[in-house]
N, C-alpha and C positions, 0 to 999 in steps of 0.2 A: 808191517802191520799184522797181517796173519800167516801164519804156516800153511801156504794151500797145500802143500804134500800130505799133512795130516787132518786137514777139514775138508769139508766140503758144503754149502748151503743145498737143503732137500725141503720139498715139500714133502710134510708128516700128516697123515690122515688125521683129522681132528684135532691137530696143534699147529697148523700153519706152517711156515719156516722152521726150520731149526738147522742144527748143526751136526753132522753126521762124520763119525771116524771113518777114514779112505783105508786106515791099515790098523794093525792091533797097536794098542798104546800100551807104556808099560807104566807101572808106580810110579808117581812123580813127574812124568813127562812133560815137559812144557810143550803145550799147543797151540797159544796163544800169545802175543805180545801187541797191546793196540792202544793206539793213542787216540784221545778223545777228539770228535769233531768241534764241540763247545763246550766249557766250564762256565758256569756260574754259581754266585756265592750264596750260600743256606742260609746266610744271617739278614734276616728280616731290617734290620737296622744296624749300621756299623757303629758298634760300643767303644773298642779298642783297634789299635793296629798290632795285634797278636799275630795273624796271618797276612801272607803275601797275596795282594791280589790278583797276581798273576799263575803263581805255580801253588799257592795255598800253602805252602810250609810255613813253619813257626819263624819269624822274623825275629835272629838273635843278635843282632846289631841294632844302630840307630837306622829305621824306618826311613825310606826315601820316598816323597810325597809326591801324589800328582800334582804336575803344576797347573792342572783347572778345576781340580774339587777338591776339597777337605777332606774327603772320607774315604779316598783308595792310597795303599801305601805297598809298598813294594820293599824286597829282600837285597835287591842289588839293581845297579843300572843297568844292567844286562836286561833283565826281568822288567824293570819299566820300560825300556827303549821297545822290547818285544811286543808288551802291552799296548803302546802306545799306536803303534802301527796296526794291530790286529784286533784284539777281546777289548781293549779300551781306548776307543778311537775318542775324537773330540765328540762325535755325534752319542756316542754310550756314554760317555762322562757326564754330558749334559743331559740327557734322560733320564740316568741313575739320580742325578740330583734333583731332578724335578719330579721325578716318581716319591721320591723318599720325602719330599715335603709335599706330597699331595695325600699319602697314603691316608692318615687320620682324617682328613674333608671325607673321604670316599670310604671309612670303616672297612677298611680291608683286615683279613685275618692274615695269619702268617703265611699261612700255605698260599695264599692269594697274592701277596707281595713277592714269595721268592719266584711264584709263577710270571709276573709282572719282569723281574729281571730275566727271565728263561725267554721272554719274547723280544726283549732288547737284545740280548744275546744273538737269537736265532735271528733277526731281521739286520741285525749286525751282519752276521754272517751271509746272509745272501747278496752283501755288499762286497766284502773283502775276497769273498771265496762262491762264486756261484757253483761251481762243482761239488764242492762241499755242503751247500744246500742245497742240491739234487739228492745226493747221498740221504741228507735228513729227513727228506721229503718221501725218498722211496724207504723206508722202514716201516714196520709195521705201527698199526695206530689208527684206528676208526674214530673219526669225529663226535661217535655216540657215546664212546665212553666220558665224554667231557660234559660237563653240566654247560645247559645253553646260556642260563642265568651267570655263569662265572666269564663262560667266552666272550659273551656282550659288554659284560663290566669290564673286562681285562682290555678288550679290544678299544673300547671308549677310553679309556683311562692312556693306556700308549698312543692313541690317537692325538692327545694332547701336547705330546712330546715336543721336543724342537722338530720342525719341518725340516727334511731331506729327501734326497734323491734315494730310495730304496732298491735302486736297480729294477732289472728286468720282470722280476715276481711282482714289485709292486707289492699295495699294502692293502687288506682285503678284510674282512669279517670271515671270511671263509678261509682263507689263508691261516688267520690266527687260530681259530677252531683246530684247522688239521695240524698245525704246528703243538698246540696244547695238548693234541693225541699223542702225538709221538713223545713229547716230552713224559707224558703220564706213565706209559708203559714201555721206556725204553731207558728212562735216567739210571744211572748208576750214583749211589752215594760214596762221595771220599771222605772216610770217617776220621774221627780223629783219634789217637792213641788211646789203647785201653785203660782202663782203671777200673779195677775191682769195686772203688767205692762209689762210682756216679755211673749212671748213663750214658752210652756211649754216643756223642754228638754227633751231626755232619757238617763239615767245613765246608764242603761244594757238591754239587753236581755236573755229573759231565756225561754227554751221550758218546754212545764210542759205537763206530760203522760196522764193525765183525761182532763184537761182543754181545750187541743188539739182539741178535738172532739166536741165543742161547735161551733155551724152554727152560721152565720150572721142574723138579722134581724134589718130593719131600725125603727123599734117600738119595741125593745126587751121585755121581759118579766123577765129578771135577769139582775146583771151587777154587774160586779167586783172590789173589793177592795184591796189594796196594802197600806200595812204599811211600808215602806222599814226605815223610820228611828226613828220608833217607840219600846220600847222596849217591849215585849210580851212573853207573858207564855205559856206553850204547844205547840209553831210553832217557824218555823224559819222566821225572819223579810222578807225574799225573797218569802214567800208562798203568793200565790194568794187566796183569799179569794170571793165566789160567794155567792151571796142573791138574790131572788126573788123579783120582784119588785110589784107584786100584788097576787090576788089569781091565781092559775094554776091549771086546774084539771089534774087527772090522765090521762097519756096516752098523754099528748101535749109535744113536744119539746119546749126546754130550749134553748131559744137563746140568745147572747150577740149582742151587737152592737160594729163593728170593729171601730168604729171612732163617735165625737161627733154627736150625732142626731141633731142636727141643721143643719147636712149640705145640699146643695140644691141636687135636683133630678140628675143633671147631674156630679154634684162633686161627689157624692156618687156612680154613674156607673162608672166614670172614675176611680176612686180610685179603687173600688172591682175588674175592669176588670186587670188593672195593678197591682194590688198589689197581688191578688188572683186568677185569671184567670177566673171569672163567671159574668154572668148578676143577677142581683138580680131581682125577680120577686115576692117581698112579697106583701102584700096589699096596703102598702103605696105608693111603687113604682107603681103599675098598675093603682093608683088613679093618683100620680101626673105626671105619663108620658106624660098624655095629657096636665099638663101646662107647659111642659119643654119650648115651644117656646116661652110662655107668659113671663114665667121668665128670658130668656135670654135677652128680649127687656127692662124689668124691670132694667137688671144686666148693660145693656147699658145704662141707663138712669141716673143710679145711681149718685147723687153729683149736679143732674139739680134742685134740690129743687120742685120737680113736686108735685102741690098742690092735684093732682088727686090719686096722690102715697099715701100722707098723709091720703085721705080720704078713700081710699080703706083699707089702714092698721087699721084705725079706725072701721072701719065696720067688717072686719075680728076680731077686738077682742070681736064687741060685738056678734057676733054670735057666737063666742065661747064661751061667758059668756053666750049668750042663751040655747046653746045646752047643759049646765049640767044643770040637774034638780035638786031637793032640796037633793036627796040622794046622789049627787057628781057621777052621772051616767051619761054617754051620750044618749042621744035620738037616734031616729032612723036616725036622718039625718047623723051621723058619718060616714057613708058609703062614702059621699062626702068630709070629712075632718078628716079622720081617725087619725092622727094624734092630733087635738086639744085639747083632754082631756089629752092627753099623757103629751102635751108642759106645761099644765097648772099645773099638779100635780107630774110630774116627772122629770121635766128640772130644773135643778137649776138656778134661776134668778140672782145672784149674777153676778157683771159685768165683762165679759169676760171668763166667766166661762166653761158655757154648758155642764156643769157634768149631769148626771143622779143621780136621788134621790131614795133609798129605804129606807124602815121603818128598825128601827134598829128589831132584833130579837125578837120575839113574846116572852113574856111569858105567863101566864097564857089566857091573852089577846091580840090581834094585837096592836103593839105600835103606836101611833100616831107621833113620832119623826122620822124624816126623814133625812137621811145621804148623803152628797153629795161626791160620789166616785171619785171627781175632788180637789174638793177647802176640802174637809174635813166639810164644814159647816153644823150645824145641826138647823133642822126647823122642825117647828109645821107643820101637813098635813092640819089645817084648817087656818094657815096663809097663807099658798099659795095659797088656792082658793081666799082668800079674796084678796090678792096682785097681783091676775093674771094679771091684766095692764100692771104690771112690764115688761112682756115677751113680 
């Protein structure tokens, strides 16, 4: 799961628990390989059998159906066998079928439908693996971040599912609210492959025992990779892999960005407040907070073809280039534009991607090959600096 020699869980003032480096980390170093406690579908209604209901890979050959319900399919007999004894037990199967038949009468929106799927997965986990369920309950997430109306509605809906012995933890409204809170602030999306012509969708959501402790920063020092459709050795295809982006000293907190780094200040703050219940005060946000009014004005004028705006963009690109010295490091002025160098070196310049770049894991020396965690493209770090005008 985690490499305990590299990370430790620490209480961080004003941020709750987080992950801290126990030794100096090198660019590209793999610091975490984490398997999910549970996975559940991000599709409110199954309209096709494109993805395996167990591993969420694309099904390339004839799908293997679930023997108990018409809406779940598997890519191999091994996946089917694994699911039927764990994530897709008879109770889960019957409950999901019942929920899908009930959604329209309860007028649930898509998010509520997916939350209902999560609850079925979580209560099933309590039965098949009480120890894993205790880990889930130990994660951060306060019930106050969950709408009481949603919690009551979802609890009453799940209560209509086929009755069963839900183990030592039972079934209660308080537990449902607590579970929804864990899901809200800890779930990671397993994404579909990148396509520049459409918005990237989510295949499934997963909750990971160690990765859940990564806090957010708008200029992260690490990023996560997932290889859902890839055949892999020594790990599951639904594992999350986390690598550091650049040198990190011992004792420094390791942070991910919870969304693409190109999001603007107001967009980031709104997203973090709504989805995770906090306001970000990272170095980048403290600087950009003073720009918010100007940013709004620019957004209002977008599409008017202002020559002044084009000139400002060109000046900003020139300033960014000027601030990078011959060693590829930022000059003292980076405090006025702290993300300039990050955008130049660590943000993918492929059209509509906005992914984060991390070097490949180092061997004897640091790698100069950068991998994008969204589109999967590889590039040379020196080529990124030369092509910085594309940003």
